[in-house]
C-alpha positions as CSV (number, residue, x, y, z in Angstrom):
1,M,14.5,3.0,-12.5
2,R,15.7,1.0,-9.9
3,V,13.5,-1.9,-8.6
4,R,13.7,-3.8,-5.5
5,I,12.0,-7.0,-4.9
6,V,11.6,-8.2,-1.2
7,V,10.2,-11.5,0.1
8,P,10.0,-12.2,4.0
9,G,13.5,-11.8,5.2
10,K,15.4,-11.0,2.6
11,L,16.2,-8.7,-0.5
12,L,15.7,-10.9,-3.7
13,L,16.5,-8.2,-6.5
14,D,17.9,-4.8,-6.7
15,Q,18.7,-3.6,-10.3
16,E,17.9,-1.0,-12.9
17,V,15.2,-1.7,-15.1
18,E,13.5,0.1,-18.1
19,K,9.9,-1.5,-17.7
20,I,7.8,-3.3,-15.4
21,T,4.8,-5.2,-16.1
22,A,2.9,-6.3,-13.1
23,P,-0.2,-8.2,-12.6
24,G,-2.9,-5.9,-10.6
25,A,-6.1,-6.1,-9.1
26,E,-7.9,-5.0,-12.3
27,G,-5.6,-6.7,-14.8
28,S,-1.9,-6.3,-15.7
29,F,-0.3,-2.8,-16.0
30,Q,3.0,-1.4,-16.8
31,I,5.3,1.4,-15.4
32,L,7.8,3.3,-17.1
33,P,10.4,5.7,-15.6
34,R,8.0,8.8,-15.8
35,H,5.2,7.2,-14.0
36,V,3.5,9.3,-11.5
37,D,4.3,8.0,-7.9
38,V,1.6,5.3,-6.8
39,V,1.1,2.3,-4.6
40,W,-0.7,-0.8,-6.1
41,T,-1.8,-4.3,-4.7
42,L,-0.6,-7.2,-6.7
43,Q,-2.4,-10.2,-7.5
44,A,-0.9,-13.7,-8.1
45,G,0.5,-13.6,-11.5
46,I,3.5,-12.7,-13.6
47,L,5.7,-10.0,-13.0
48,I,8.0,-9.0,-16.0
49,L,11.1,-6.8,-15.7
50,T,12.7,-5.2,-18.7
51,R,16.2,-4.1,-19.2
52,E,18.0,-3.7,-22.7
53,E,15.4,-5.8,-24.5
54,E,15.9,-8.6,-21.8
55,E,12.9,-10.0,-19.9
56,R,13.0,-11.4,-16.4
57,F,10.1,-13.1,-15.3
58,F,8.9,-13.7,-11.8
59,A,6.0,-15.6,-10.6
60,I,4.6,-13.8,-7.4
61,H,2.0,-14.6,-4.8
62,Q,0.0,-11.3,-4.1
63,G,2.0,-8.4,-3.1
64,V,2.2,-4.7,-2.8
65,L,4.2,-2.4,-5.2
66,V,5.3,1.2,-4.3
67,K,6.7,3.5,-6.8
68,E,8.2,6.6,-5.5
69,K,10.4,8.8,-7.7
70,S,13.0,6.5,-9.5
71,L,12.4,3.5,-6.9
72,V,10.1,0.8,-7.2
73,Q,9.7,-1.5,-4.3
74,I,7.8,-4.7,-4.7
75,S,7.0,-6.9,-1.7
76,S,5.6,-10.3,-1.8
77,Y,5.0,-13.5,0.4
78,Q,6.5,-15.8,-2.4
79,V,8.4,-15.2,-5.6
80,V,9.7,-17.5,-8.3
81,E,12.3,-16.4,-10.7
82,S,13.1,-17.6,-14.3
83,T,14.5,-16.3,-17.6
84,S,11.9,-18.2,-19.8
85,L,8.0,-18.6,-19.2
86,E,8.4,-22.1,-20.1
87,E,10.9,-22.9,-16.9
88,L,8.7,-20.6,-14.8
89,K,5.8,-22.7,-15.7
90,E,7.4,-25.8,-14.5
91,T,8.9,-24.5,-11.4
92,V,5.6,-22.9,-10.2
93,E,3.9,-26.2,-10.9
94,K,6.5,-28.2,-9.1
95,N,6.0,-25.8,-6.1
96,F,2.1,-25.8,-6.3
97,R,2.5,-29.8,-6.1
98,N,4.4,-29.8,-3.0
99,L,2.5,-27.0,-1.3
100,D,-0.6,-29.1,-2.2
101,E,1.0,-32.3,-0.4
102,K,1.7,-30.1,2.6
103,E,-2.1,-28.8,2.7
104,K,-3.2,-32.3,2.6
105,K,-1.1,-33.5,5.3
106,L,-2.1,-30.4,7.2
107,S,-5.8,-31.0,6.5
108,R,-5.4,-34.6,7.8
109,I,-3.9,-33.4,11.2
110,L,-6.5,-30.8,11.5
111,D,-9.3,-33.5,10.9
112,K,-7.6,-35.5,13.5
113,L,-7.5,-32.9,15.9
114,E,-11.2,-31.8,15.1
115,A,-12.2,-35.4,15.8
116,D,-10.2,-35.9,18.9
117,T,-11.7,-32.9,20.3
118,L,-15.2,-33.7,19.6
119,I,-14.7,-37.2,21.3
120,R,-13.4,-35.3,24.5
121,L,-16.3,-33.1,24.5
122,A,-18.5,-35.9,24.3
123,E,-16.7,-37.7,27.1
124,L,-17.3,-34.6,29.3
125,E,-21.1,-34.8,29.1
């Protein structure tokens, strides 16, 4: 099977694989070359691509998987790749820490904006 992973604005991966393990809404599932054509929604989790007994790991943030004949296309907002689960865990934790800091800053900005809006509304009365 040929698998393509797409993130906003670019093609992240395009290669042949023997097996795909993906995180679905009802739990993980596998796709083999003769699997029926299908569309799945993906949950945040670990995507595993197997080729010649070598595994590649991808942490994905929700997405869509479409299998049509021998082509599997995966689209996700955010994808982090690694060759080991330990390295992937460290990278994902680092990304989430950075994201958490950005969310905190955004929350402070929104709180200030909300307070300023309430003050201005009170001044209008």
